[in-house]
C-alpha positions as a Markdown table, in Angstrom:
| # | Residue | x | y | z |
|---|---|---|---|---|
| 1 | Unk | 71.3 | -8.2 | 42.0 |
| 2 | Unk | 68.5 | -6.6 | 39.9 |
| 3 | Unk | 68.5 | -3.0 | 40.8 |
| 4 | Unk | 65.4 | -3.2 | 38.4 |
| 5 | Unk | 64.0 | -4.9 | 41.6 |
| 6 | Unk | 64.9 | -2.8 | 44.2 |
| 7 | Unk | 62.0 | -0.3 | 45.6 |
| 8 | Unk | 62.6 | 3.4 | 44.5 |
| 9 | Unk | 64.5 | 6.4 | 46.6 |
| 10 | Unk | 61.2 | 8.4 | 48.1 |
| 11 | Unk | 61.8 | 11.4 | 46.3 |
| 12 | Unk | 62.9 | 14.8 | 48.3 |
| 13 | Unk | 60.3 | 17.7 | 48.4 |
| 14 | Unk | 60.7 | 20.9 | 50.0 |
| 15 | Unk | 59.7 | 24.2 | 49.4 |
| 16 | Unk | 61.0 | 27.4 | 51.2 |
| 17 | Unk | 61.0 | 30.7 | 51.1 |
| 18 | Unk | 63.4 | 32.1 | 49.0 |
| 19 | Unk | 65.5 | 35.4 | 51.0 |
| 20 | Unk | 68.5 | 36.2 | 48.4 |
| 21 | Unk | 69.0 | 36.1 | 44.7 |
| 22 | Unk | 68.1 | 33.1 | 42.4 |
| 23 | Unk | 71.1 | 31.3 | 41.2 |
| 24 | Unk | 71.4 | 31.5 | 38.2 |
| 25 | Unk | 70.8 | 27.7 | 38.3 |
| 26 | Unk | 67.5 | 28.2 | 39.9 |
| 27 | Unk | 66.9 | 31.0 | 37.9 |
| 28 | Unk | 66.7 | 28.6 | 35.1 |
| 29 | Unk | 65.1 | 26.2 | 36.9 |
| 30 | Unk | 61.8 | 28.6 | 37.8 |
| 31 | Unk | 62.3 | 30.0 | 34.2 |
| 32 | Unk | 61.4 | 25.7 | 32.6 |
| 33 | Unk | 58.7 | 25.2 | 35.3 |
| 34 | Unk | 56.7 | 28.1 | 34.8 |
| 35 | Unk | 56.9 | 27.0 | 30.6 |
| 36 | Unk | 56.0 | 23.9 | 31.6 |
| 37 | Unk | 53.2 | 25.2 | 33.6 |
| 38 | Unk | 52.0 | 27.6 | 30.9 |
| 39 | Unk | 51.9 | 25.2 | 28.4 |
| 40 | Unk | 50.1 | 23.1 | 30.4 |
| 41 | Unk | 47.6 | 26.0 | 30.8 |
| 42 | Unk | 48.2 | 27.5 | 34.3 |
| 43 | Unk | 50.3 | 29.8 | 34.3 |
| 44 | Unk | 48.8 | 31.9 | 36.4 |
| 45 | Unk | 48.1 | 34.7 | 34.2 |
| 46 | Unk | 49.8 | 34.2 | 30.7 |
| 47 | Unk | 48.4 | 32.4 | 28.2 |
| 48 | Unk | 51.6 | 31.7 | 26.2 |
| 49 | Unk | 55.1 | 31.8 | 26.4 |
| 50 | Unk | 56.8 | 34.9 | 27.2 |
| 51 | Unk | 59.7 | 35.1 | 25.9 |
| 52 | Unk | 62.5 | 34.1 | 28.7 |
| 53 | Unk | 64.1 | 37.7 | 29.3 |
| 54 | Unk | 60.9 | 38.4 | 30.0 |
| 55 | Unk | 60.4 | 35.1 | 32.8 |
| 56 | Unk | 64.0 | 35.9 | 34.1 |
| 57 | Unk | 63.7 | 39.7 | 34.7 |
| 58 | Unk | 59.7 | 38.8 | 36.7 |
| 59 | Unk | 61.3 | 35.8 | 38.7 |
| 60 | Unk | 64.4 | 38.7 | 39.7 |
| 61 | Unk | 61.7 | 40.8 | 40.1 |
| 62 | Unk | 59.4 | 39.2 | 42.3 |
| 63 | Unk | 62.4 | 38.3 | 44.7 |
| 64 | Unk | 63.1 | 42.2 | 45.0 |
| 65 | Unk | 59.8 | 43.5 | 45.5 |
| 66 | Unk | 59.8 | 44.5 | 49.3 |
| 67 | Unk | 55.9 | 43.6 | 49.8 |
| 68 | Unk | 56.3 | 39.8 | 47.7 |
| 69 | Unk | 57.8 | 37.1 | 49.7 |
| 70 | Unk | 58.4 | 33.5 | 47.4 |
| 71 | Unk | 57.9 | 30.2 | 48.0 |
| 72 | Unk | 59.7 | 27.3 | 45.6 |
| 73 | Unk | 59.3 | 24.1 | 45.5 |
| 74 | Unk | 61.9 | 21.3 | 44.6 |
| 75 | Unk | 61.4 | 17.9 | 43.7 |
| 76 | Unk | 65.0 | 16.5 | 44.3 |
| 77 | Unk | 66.5 | 19.4 | 44.9 |
| 78 | Unk | 65.3 | 21.3 | 41.2 |
| 79 | Unk | 62.9 | 24.2 | 41.2 |
| 80 | Unk | 59.3 | 23.0 | 39.8 |
| 81 | Unk | 56.5 | 25.1 | 41.2 |
| 82 | Unk | 56.7 | 28.3 | 43.8 |
| 83 | Unk | 53.5 | 30.5 | 45.0 |
| 84 | Unk | 54.0 | 33.9 | 46.1 |
| 85 | Unk | 52.8 | 36.0 | 49.7 |
| 86 | Unk | 51.7 | 39.6 | 49.3 |
| 87 | Unk | 51.8 | 41.9 | 51.7 |
| 88 | Unk | 49.7 | 44.9 | 51.8 |
| 89 | Unk | 51.1 | 48.6 | 51.5 |
| 90 | Unk | 51.9 | 50.2 | 54.9 |
| 91 | Unk | 49.1 | 52.7 | 54.1 |
| 92 | Unk | 46.5 | 50.3 | 54.1 |
| 93 | Unk | 46.2 | 50.1 | 57.9 |
| 94 | Unk | 42.7 | 48.9 | 57.6 |
| 95 | Unk | 43.7 | 45.6 | 56.1 |
| 96 | Unk | 46.9 | 45.0 | 57.2 |
| 97 | Unk | 45.8 | 42.0 | 59.1 |
| 98 | Unk | 45.2 | 39.9 | 55.4 |
| 99 | Unk | 47.8 | 38.8 | 53.3 |
| 100 | Unk | 47.5 | 37.3 | 49.1 |
| 101 | Unk | 49.1 | 34.4 | 47.6 |
| 102 | Unk | 48.5 | 34.5 | 44.4 |
| 103 | Unk | 50.7 | 32.7 | 41.6 |
| 104 | Unk | 50.9 | 29.3 | 43.1 |
| 105 | Unk | 52.0 | 27.0 | 40.8 |
| 106 | Unk | 53.7 | 23.0 | 40.3 |
| 107 | Unk | 55.0 | 22.3 | 36.6 |
| 108 | Unk | 53.4 | 19.0 | 35.7 |
| 109 | Unk | 56.2 | 16.4 | 36.0 |
| 110 | Unk | 56.2 | 17.5 | 39.8 |
| 111 | Unk | 52.6 | 17.0 | 40.6 |
| 112 | Unk | 51.0 | 14.4 | 42.5 |
| 113 | Unk | 53.8 | 14.8 | 45.1 |
| 114 | Unk | 51.7 | 17.4 | 47.2 |
| 115 | Unk | 53.9 | 20.6 | 46.7 |
| 116 | Unk | 51.1 | 22.7 | 46.1 |
| 117 | Unk | 49.2 | 22.0 | 49.6 |
| 118 | Unk | 52.9 | 22.3 | 50.7 |
| 119 | Unk | 53.7 | 25.7 | 49.1 |
| 120 | Unk | 49.8 | 26.8 | 50.6 |
| 121 | Unk | 51.0 | 25.7 | 53.7 |
| 122 | Unk | 54.6 | 27.1 | 54.6 |
| 123 | Unk | 52.9 | 30.3 | 52.9 |
| 124 | Unk | 49.7 | 30.2 | 55.7 |
| 125 | Unk | 52.2 | 29.6 | 59.0 |
| 126 | Unk | 54.9 | 32.8 | 57.2 |
| 127 | Unk | 51.6 | 35.0 | 56.9 |
| 128 | Unk | 50.8 | 33.6 | 60.3 |
| 129 | Unk | 53.7 | 34.6 | 61.7 |
| 130 | Unk | 54.2 | 37.5 | 59.9 |
| 131 | Unk | 51.1 | 38.6 | 62.1 |
| 132 | Unk | 47.9 | 38.6 | 59.4 |
| 133 | Unk | 45.5 | 36.9 | 60.3 |
| 134 | Unk | 43.8 | 36.4 | 57.4 |
| 135 | Unk | 44.2 | 35.1 | 53.1 |
| 136 | Unk | 42.6 | 35.8 | 50.1 |
| 137 | Unk | 43.4 | 34.3 | 47.1 |
| 138 | Unk | 41.3 | 34.6 | 43.8 |
| 139 | Unk | 41.8 | 31.8 | 41.0 |
| 140 | Unk | 40.0 | 31.0 | 37.1 |
| 141 | Unk | 37.3 | 28.8 | 36.8 |
| 142 | Unk | 38.4 | 26.5 | 35.0 |
| 143 | Unk | 41.5 | 25.8 | 37.4 |
| 144 | Unk | 39.6 | 22.7 | 39.1 |
| 145 | Unk | 42.9 | 20.9 | 40.4 |
| 146 | Unk | 43.7 | 24.4 | 42.0 |
| 147 | Unk | 39.6 | 25.5 | 43.6 |
| 148 | Unk | 39.7 | 21.5 | 45.6 |
| 149 | Unk | 43.2 | 22.4 | 47.0 |
| 150 | Unk | 42.3 | 25.4 | 48.4 |
| 151 | Unk | 38.5 | 24.8 | 49.7 |
| 152 | Unk | 39.8 | 21.0 | 50.5 |
| 153 | Unk | 42.7 | 23.5 | 52.7 |
| 154 | Unk | 40.0 | 25.6 | 54.1 |
| 155 | Unk | 39.5 | 28.4 | 52.1 |
| 156 | Unk | 35.7 | 29.3 | 51.7 |
| 157 | Unk | 34.2 | 30.8 | 48.4 |
| 158 | Unk | 32.9 | 35.1 | 48.7 |
| 159 | Unk | 31.9 | 35.9 | 45.8 |
| 160 | Unk | 32.6 | 35.7 | 41.3 |
| 161 | Unk | 33.8 | 37.4 | 38.4 |
| 162 | Unk | 31.9 | 37.2 | 35.8 |
| 163 | Unk | 34.0 | 38.2 | 34.0 |
| 164 | Unk | 37.5 | 37.9 | 35.2 |
| 165 | Unk | 39.9 | 36.3 | 31.9 |
| 166 | Unk | 39.6 | 35.9 | 28.8 |
| 167 | Unk | 40.9 | 32.3 | 27.3 |
| 168 | Unk | 40.5 | 31.8 | 23.2 |
| 169 | Unk | 38.9 | 34.8 | 23.1 |
| 170 | Unk | 36.3 | 33.6 | 26.2 |
| 171 | Unk | 34.8 | 34.7 | 29.0 |
| 172 | Unk | 36.3 | 32.7 | 32.0 |
| 173 | Unk | 35.1 | 33.0 | 35.7 |
| 174 | Unk | 37.2 | 34.0 | 38.1 |
| 175 | Unk | 36.5 | 32.8 | 42.3 |
| 176 | Unk | 37.6 | 34.6 | 45.4 |
| 177 | Unk | 38.6 | 32.6 | 48.2 |
| 178 | Unk | 39.3 | 34.0 | 52.0 |
| 179 | Unk | 40.9 | 31.5 | 54.9 |
| 180 | Unk | 40.6 | 32.9 | 58.3 |
| 181 | Unk | 44.1 | 31.6 | 59.5 |
| 182 | Unk | 44.4 | 30.3 | 63.7 |
| 183 | Unk | 45.9 | 32.0 | 66.4 |
| 184 | Unk | 48.7 | 29.8 | 67.5 |
């Protein structure tokens, strides 16, 4: 039988909260995904590729920060994206209801499978499970796909910052979003 006529198997997609330190293989996959996202212009703050050991230390640090939770997306078992859920510190009782999402990205080779939405939904579900009723996030105005994801997921823009970031020597505005989570 001609294998070119056989239907391709659907890719295996998953998103999970990372509770343990990353294995060396997963750490390298996450650094590779980060490198590709930065090169494609979506490096969640990074404009230039940092040294590999800087990325490794960054991700290892995220895992051990008590108020940050890392969600990783996998395509066929390979980490290809992530996002972070940040909880408010204990001394911020007035805002204990609100969590923040940051650093959501999917590497270019894994886009188009809905993984960004899966990451966002997983972080939202975890925030609700932890008792948060609001999620806040911010994004550069130049990130059209991220903006479409957030607005399509019910996030409401509540402000802009005209000098949010500097890219290629030019100011780029930022947008601030919020979402009230459903009480379930």
